[in-house]
N, C-alpha and C positions, 0 to 999 in steps of 0.2 A: 732149426730148419733153414731151408738157404734162403739168402735176401742179397740182394744186389741194388746198390745204392746211387745213383747216377748223381754228379751235381757237376758245376761248371758253363752250364748252358747261361742263357741272356742276349742282351740287344747288342748289336756289330752293326758299324757301316760295312758296305759292299768292299771288299778287297782287304777286310780284316780277320783276325785270327782269335780262336778258340780252342782252349784244351778241354773236353770233357773226358772225366773221371769215372768210374764205377767201383766202388768198394763192394768186395765179395767178402761174403761171411756162410758158414751152415755148409762148405763142400770143402772138398781138398782140391784148393783152386789148381794146381800143378797138372792136376788128371784132365782137364777140361779144355777142349776148344771154349774160346769165348766170339761172339758179335755185336756188333752194332746194327741197329736199323732206325728208322726214321719213318715218320708220319706226317704229312702235310695234311692240314684241313681238306674236307673233303674228298681225299683222296686213301687209295689203298697204304699198309704199312708196306717199305720196301727195303733191302737188304741195302748195307753201306760198305761194312767193311767185317771180317775175321780175322782169328788169329789161331793157329794150331796150338795145342796143348803145351809144345816143347819149345813155342815160338820160332820153330823152322818153318814158317810159311806162311803169309799174309794172302788176302786177297782183299781187291774193293770193287764198287762197282763202277760202271766205265765212266758214271757219273761225275765221280769224286779224284780219280786216278788223278797220281799228278800231285791233288791238291790235300787229301788226306793221307793219315799214315795212321795205323793201327798198332797198339804196344802193349806190354803187359809186364808187371813190377812183381815178381814171386813173392820179394820181402813183406810187401805191401798189399796181398793179395788185390791186386788193382789193374785194371783193363782203362788203358786212354784211348781217345780218337784224338790225334791232334789235327785241326782243321784252319787251314790259309786260304787266303786269296779266295774268300767265303762271297757268295753270291746269292739275291734275294730268293733265286729257287730252292735254297739251300735252309728256309724255312721251315721248321718242324719241330715235333717233339722227339726227341733221341732216346733211343732206349738201349741197353745192352741186355744179353742175355746170355745162356749158359746151352751149348750144344750138348746135349745129352750122350752122343757118342755113337754109338752101332749105325743110326738110321739117320745122322746127321740133322736131326728135330732138336729145336730148341724148346728147351721143356721150363725155364725158368727165368721170367722177365723182372725188370726194373719198373720202377714208377715212371719212369719220363724225364726228361730235363729240357724245358724250350730254349730253341735256338732261334731269334728273329733276328734278322740280316737285312738291314733299309736301305736302299737303294739311293 
């Protein structure tokens, strides 16, 4: 079965950096676009970034553009989210997910990793 396991979250001061990882198994990793989402307390889940199946294109939310970078390693079946210049408003649980393809819907999700940015 498909499993997505996030890691790399933690507590960091404002202005700091973190790199999140999402290890994927049970799927043909190279066939799927992948995305990162986040959910802060009391707020709805929001899109953060996505990367195409062939790494040919990436997209980021305006709120993280220029600060966050999404990438993937096909040999390790892993998607990364490099986060720099972190702000307190980036505090959230971060999730990775698989884009199922034709409809652009995300059908498998990880359990999430907590990122807390202190001011």
